[in-house]
C-alpha positions as CSV (number, residue, x, y, z in Angstrom):
1,M,0.0,0.0,0.0
2,D,1.2,3.5,-0.8
3,K,2.3,5.4,2.3
4,T,3.5,9.0,2.7
5,L,5.6,10.3,5.5
6,E,3.7,12.7,7.8
7,K,4.9,16.3,7.5
8,T,7.4,17.5,10.1
9,E,7.8,21.1,11.1
10,I,11.1,23.0,11.5
11,K,10.7,26.1,13.7
12,T,13.3,28.7,14.5
13,A,13.9,29.3,18.3
14,P,16.1,32.0,19.8
15,E,19.7,31.1,20.6
16,G,20.7,30.3,24.1
17,G,17.5,28.4,24.8
18,E,13.9,29.3,23.9
19,G,14.6,32.9,24.4
20,A,17.6,33.4,22.1
21,A,17.4,33.8,18.3
22,G,19.1,31.7,15.7
23,A,18.7,28.1,16.8
24,E,16.6,25.7,14.8
25,R,14.4,23.2,16.5
26,L,12.9,20.0,14.8
27,I,9.4,19.3,16.1
28,V,7.9,15.9,15.2
29,S,4.3,15.2,15.9
30,S,3.3,12.1,17.7
31,S,2.9,8.7,16.0
32,P,1.8,7.4,13.6
33,H,4.3,9.1,11.3
34,F,3.2,7.1,8.2
35,L,-0.2,7.8,6.7
36,D,-2.1,5.4,4.4
37,A,-4.5,6.0,1.6
38,E,-7.0,3.5,3.2
39,S,-9.9,4.7,5.3
40,I,-12.8,3.1,7.1
41,P,-15.4,4.1,4.4
42,K,-13.1,2.7,1.6
43,I,-12.6,-0.6,3.4
44,M,-16.3,-1.0,4.3
45,H,-17.5,-0.2,0.9
46,T,-15.0,-2.7,-0.5
47,V,-16.5,-5.4,1.8
48,V,-19.9,-4.4,0.5
49,M,-18.7,-5.0,-3.0
50,A,-17.3,-8.4,-2.0
51,L,-20.8,-9.4,-0.7
52,V,-22.5,-8.6,-4.0
53,P,-22.0,-12.2,-5.4
54,A,-23.6,-13.7,-2.3
55,M,-26.5,-11.2,-2.5
56,A,-27.0,-11.9,-6.2
57,A,-27.0,-15.7,-5.5
58,S,-29.6,-15.2,-2.8
59,V,-31.9,-13.4,-5.2
60,Y,-31.3,-16.0,-7.9
61,F,-32.2,-18.9,-5.7
62,F,-34.9,-17.4,-3.5
63,G,-36.4,-14.6,-5.6
64,W,-37.0,-10.9,-5.0
65,R,-38.0,-11.4,-1.4
66,A,-34.3,-12.0,-0.6
67,L,-33.5,-8.5,-1.9
68,L,-36.4,-7.1,0.2
69,L,-35.0,-8.6,3.3
70,I,-31.5,-7.3,2.6
71,L,-32.8,-3.8,1.9
72,V,-34.9,-3.8,5.1
73,C,-32.0,-5.0,7.3
74,V,-29.6,-2.4,5.8
75,G,-32.2,0.4,6.1
76,A,-33.0,-0.5,9.7
77,C,-29.3,-0.8,10.7
78,M,-28.5,2.6,9.2
79,L,-31.5,4.3,10.8
80,T,-30.7,2.8,14.2
81,E,-27.0,3.9,13.9
82,W,-28.1,7.4,12.9
83,A,-30.6,7.6,15.9
84,F,-28.0,6.5,18.4
85,Q,-25.3,8.9,17.1
86,K,-27.9,11.7,17.1
87,Y,-29.0,11.0,20.6
88,R,-25.4,10.8,21.9
89,K,-24.5,14.0,20.1
90,K,-21.8,12.2,18.2
91,P,-20.6,12.9,14.6
92,I,-23.1,11.3,12.1
93,K,-21.0,8.6,10.3
94,V,-23.8,6.4,9.2
95,Y,-22.5,6.5,5.6
96,D,-19.1,5.0,6.5
97,G,-20.5,1.6,5.4
98,S,-20.2,-0.3,8.7
99,A,-23.9,-0.3,9.4
100,I,-24.5,-1.4,5.8
101,I,-22.3,-4.4,6.2
102,T,-24.0,-5.4,9.4
103,G,-27.4,-5.2,7.7
104,I,-26.2,-7.3,4.7
105,L,-24.6,-9.9,6.9
106,L,-27.6,-10.2,9.2
107,A,-30.0,-10.6,6.2
108,L,-27.7,-13.2,4.6
109,T,-28.1,-15.3,7.8
110,L,-31.9,-15.2,7.8
111,P,-34.3,-17.8,6.2
112,P,-35.9,-16.6,2.9
113,G,-39.4,-16.5,4.4
114,F,-38.4,-14.6,7.6
115,P,-41.0,-11.9,8.4
116,I,-40.1,-8.2,7.8
117,F,-40.9,-7.1,11.4
118,G,-38.4,-9.7,12.7
119,A,-35.7,-8.5,10.3
120,I,-36.2,-4.9,11.6
121,L,-36.1,-6.0,15.2
122,G,-32.9,-8.0,14.7
123,S,-31.3,-5.1,12.9
124,V,-32.1,-2.7,15.7
125,F,-30.7,-5.1,18.3
126,A,-27.5,-5.7,16.2
127,I,-26.7,-2.0,15.9
128,G,-28.1,-0.7,19.2
129,I,-27.0,-3.5,21.6
130,G,-24.3,-5.2,19.6
131,K,-22.4,-2.0,18.4
132,Q,-23.6,1.3,19.8
133,L,-24.0,0.1,23.4
134,F,-20.2,-0.6,23.4
135,G,-19.4,2.8,22.0
136,G,-19.7,2.4,18.3
137,I,-17.4,1.1,15.6
138,G,-14.1,-0.2,16.9
139,F,-15.4,-0.8,20.4
140,N,-17.8,-3.7,20.1
141,I,-16.7,-7.0,21.5
142,F,-19.1,-9.3,19.5
143,N,-19.8,-9.3,15.8
144,P,-23.0,-7.2,15.6
145,A,-24.7,-9.2,12.8
146,L,-24.2,-12.5,14.6
147,L,-25.4,-11.0,17.9
148,G,-28.5,-9.9,16.0
149,R,-29.0,-13.4,14.6
150,A,-28.5,-14.9,18.1
151,F,-31.2,-12.6,19.4
152,L,-33.6,-13.6,16.7
153,M,-32.9,-17.3,17.4
154,A,-33.9,-16.8,21.0
155,T,-36.9,-14.7,20.1
156,Y,-38.3,-16.5,17.1
157,P,-36.8,-20.0,17.1
158,V,-39.6,-21.5,14.9
159,L,-39.4,-18.7,12.3
160,M,-35.6,-18.9,12.3
161,T,-35.7,-22.6,11.5
162,T,-38.4,-22.6,8.9
163,W,-36.7,-23.0,5.5
164,L,-37.8,-22.8,1.9
165,E,-36.4,-24.8,-1.1
166,P,-34.7,-22.6,-3.7
167,R,-36.7,-21.8,-6.9
168,T,-34.3,-24.0,-8.8
169,V,-35.7,-27.0,-6.9
170,A,-39.3,-26.3,-6.1
171,K,-41.6,-27.0,-9.0
172,A,-44.8,-25.9,-7.4
173,V,-46.2,-22.4,-7.7
174,D,-45.9,-21.8,-4.0
175,A,-42.6,-22.2,-2.1
176,V,-42.0,-25.6,-0.5
177,S,-40.8,-26.0,3.1
178,A,-37.6,-28.1,3.4
179,A,-34.9,-29.1,5.7
180,T,-31.4,-27.7,5.4
181,P,-28.5,-30.0,4.6
182,L,-27.2,-29.8,8.2
183,A,-30.7,-30.6,9.5
184,M,-30.9,-33.6,7.2
185,M,-27.4,-34.7,8.3
186,K,-28.2,-34.4,12.0
187,F,-31.7,-35.7,12.2
188,E,-32.0,-38.0,9.2
189,A,-28.4,-39.1,8.5
190,K,-28.7,-37.9,4.9
191,F,-25.9,-36.0,3.2
192,A,-26.6,-33.5,0.4
193,P,-24.5,-33.7,-2.8
194,L,-21.4,-31.6,-2.6
195,A,-22.1,-30.1,-6.0
196,D,-25.5,-28.7,-4.8
197,L,-23.7,-27.2,-1.7
198,F,-21.0,-25.6,-3.8
199,F,-23.4,-23.9,-6.2
200,G,-26.2,-23.2,-3.7
201,N,-29.0,-25.4,-5.0
202,V,-30.1,-26.3,-1.4
203,S,-32.3,-24.9,1.4
204,G,-30.8,-22.6,3.9
205,S,-30.2,-18.9,4.9
206,L,-30.1,-16.4,2.1
207,G,-26.3,-16.1,1.8
208,E,-25.2,-19.4,3.2
209,T,-26.1,-21.7,0.4
210,S,-23.7,-20.8,-2.5
211,V,-20.1,-21.6,-1.7
212,V,-18.8,-20.3,-5.0
213,A,-20.5,-16.9,-4.5
214,I,-18.9,-16.5,-1.0
215,L,-15.5,-17.6,-2.3
216,I,-15.5,-15.0,-5.0
217,G,-16.1,-12.2,-2.4
218,G,-13.7,-13.7,0.2
219,L,-10.8,-14.1,-2.3
220,Y,-11.4,-10.6,-3.5
221,L,-11.0,-9.2,0.0
222,R,-7.8,-11.3,0.4
223,Y,-6.5,-9.9,-2.9
224,K,-7.2,-6.4,-1.6
225,G,-5.3,-7.2,1.6
226,Y,-8.3,-6.5,3.9
227,I,-8.4,-9.9,5.6
228,N,-5.6,-12.1,7.1
229,W,-5.4,-15.5,5.4
230,K,-4.7,-17.2,8.8
231,L,-8.3,-16.6,9.9
232,P,-10.4,-18.3,7.2
233,L,-7.7,-21.0,6.7
234,G,-7.5,-21.8,10.4
235,Y,-11.3,-21.9,10.8
236,L,-12.1,-24.0,7.8
237,G,-8.9,-26.1,8.2
238,S,-9.7,-27.0,11.8
239,M,-13.3,-27.8,10.8
240,A,-12.1,-30.1,8.1
241,A,-9.3,-31.8,10.2
242,F,-11.5,-32.3,13.3
243,S,-14.5,-33.6,11.4
244,A,-12.2,-36.0,9.4
245,I,-11.5,-37.9,12.6
246,F,-15.2,-38.9,13.0
247,W,-15.6,-39.4,9.2
248,F,-12.8,-41.9,9.2
249,V,-14.3,-43.8,12.1
250,N,-17.8,-44.0,10.7
251,P,-18.4,-42.5,7.3
252,A,-21.9,-43.8,7.2
253,K,-22.9,-41.7,10.3
254,Y,-20.6,-38.7,10.1
255,P,-20.3,-36.4,7.0
256,S,-17.0,-35.7,5.2
257,P,-14.8,-32.7,5.9
258,A,-15.9,-31.2,2.6
259,F,-19.5,-31.4,3.6
260,H,-18.7,-29.5,6.8
261,I,-16.9,-26.6,5.1
262,F,-19.5,-26.4,2.3
263,A,-22.7,-26.7,4.3
264,G,-24.4,-24.1,6.4
265,G,-22.7,-20.9,7.5
266,A,-19.1,-22.2,7.5
267,M,-18.0,-20.3,4.4
268,L,-19.8,-17.0,5.2
269,G,-18.6,-17.1,8.8
270,A,-15.0,-17.9,7.8
271,W,-14.6,-15.2,5.2
272,F,-16.8,-12.4,6.5
273,M,-17.2,-12.8,10.3
274,V,-14.1,-14.6,11.6
275,T,-12.1,-12.0,9.7
276,D,-13.9,-9.0,11.4
277,M,-11.1,-6.5,12.1
278,V,-12.7,-5.4,15.4
279,T,-13.7,-8.7,16.9
280,S,-10.7,-10.9,16.0
281,P,-7.3,-11.0,17.6
282,T,-4.5,-8.7,16.5
283,T,-1.5,-11.0,17.2
284,A,-0.4,-13.8,14.8
285,L,-0.6,-16.6,17.4
286,G,-3.8,-15.2,18.7
287,Q,-5.4,-15.4,15.2
288,W,-4.5,-19.1,14.9
289,I,-5.9,-19.9,18.3
290,F,-9.1,-17.9,17.6
291,A,-9.7,-19.6,14.3
292,I,-8.7,-23.2,15.1
293,V,-10.6,-23.4,18.4
294,G,-13.6,-21.7,16.8
295,G,-13.7,-24.3,14.0
296,I,-13.5,-27.2,16.4
297,I,-16.3,-25.8,18.5
298,A,-18.5,-25.4,15.4
299,V,-18.0,-29.1,14.5
300,I,-18.7,-30.2,18.1
301,I,-22.0,-28.3,18.1
302,R,-23.0,-29.7,14.7
303,L,-22.2,-33.3,15.6
304,F,-23.2,-33.5,19.3
305,G,-25.2,-30.4,20.2
306,G,-28.9,-29.9,20.1
307,L,-28.7,-27.6,17.1
308,P,-27.7,-28.6,13.6
309,E,-25.5,-25.5,13.1
310,G,-22.7,-24.2,15.3
311,V,-20.9,-21.5,13.3
312,M,-22.7,-18.6,14.9
313,Y,-22.2,-19.7,18.5
314,S,-18.5,-20.7,17.9
315,I,-17.6,-17.2,16.6
316,L,-19.5,-15.4,19.3
317,F,-18.0,-17.6,21.9
318,M,-14.5,-16.9,20.7
319,N,-15.2,-13.1,20.4
320,A,-15.6,-13.1,24.1
321,F,-12.1,-14.3,24.6
322,V,-10.3,-12.0,22.1
323,P,-9.1,-9.5,24.9
324,L,-7.6,-12.4,26.8
325,I,-6.1,-14.0,23.6
326,N,-4.5,-10.6,22.7
327,K,-3.1,-10.2,26.2
328,H,-1.5,-13.6,26.5
329,T,-0.1,-13.8,22.9
330,R,1.6,-10.5,22.7
331,P,5.1,-10.8,21.2
332,R,8.0,-10.0,23.5
333,V,9.5,-6.6,23.1
334,F,13.3,-6.9,22.6
335,G,15.2,-5.3,25.4
336,G,12.5,-5.7,28.0
337,S,11.5,-8.4,30.5
338,L,8.4,-10.5,30.2
339,K,7.5,-9.5,33.8
340,A,7.6,-5.8,32.9
341,Q,5.4,-6.4,29.8
342,G,2.6,-7.8,32.0
């Protein structure tokens, strides 16, 4: 990335100290001394662009109602952020893109038939409680979109687990209710074809069905340098490695590693939520710990928990430990003692 050195100032001070003329004094402002062309709005709007393939896939598979849910969630998130900033007499920064991303991600985790009033309620909770209550962008502990989804799961458990088949499968005029691949795996021991999972021809949340659409956006963010490769690789890799143990023991009962990383919210979570700059660790070792443990927890919930999906809870659970992970994985500063560094 192009960087420019921050301007320094040279002032003339009197000779013989501050009161004498002729001496030059170099005054350098406090760090950072290197400025970058990147900004929060630029990064956020790039992430929005990366989510376009997933949004387009949701409209293709589930119709225009998918777009309506996305627009409702985005609008409610932006309006909530504006209201909180106005009430707290803070600068209005609703157009920086962060609320837009929260709205899109929340919508992409909802079932296609989820009611509009529920989408609005989840959006208000995601921004108001998940973000603004902590102080706004950069201060939230948990991923706001996932916190909003968790709230909706607790408030409307039936509506949040009522799924529709995509238009490419349903032949009837009306939408057909269907189980997700993870639900069929857990409760019926049936495994969906990997090709359907990859392209998105399965039941599920709006943005969690098409692996290829999510991959396009995720790889674009990696190309732009906005996400650390350790996080999606560690999360998906640990899911694959841990699930492989059970698959090798009993392939008739447990799905393959490819099924785990293609099904449900694994891809969307790995590329767009685990990589959240605010709620993920900043140290290299901490990022590995965060991603690997999160992936293992997701598989444990899927295989042995009461719910078919564990991605949301695994990420939120690890979000809570990010301050501790950062504290205990800080690299040692050369020239200082470990005791002095805390």
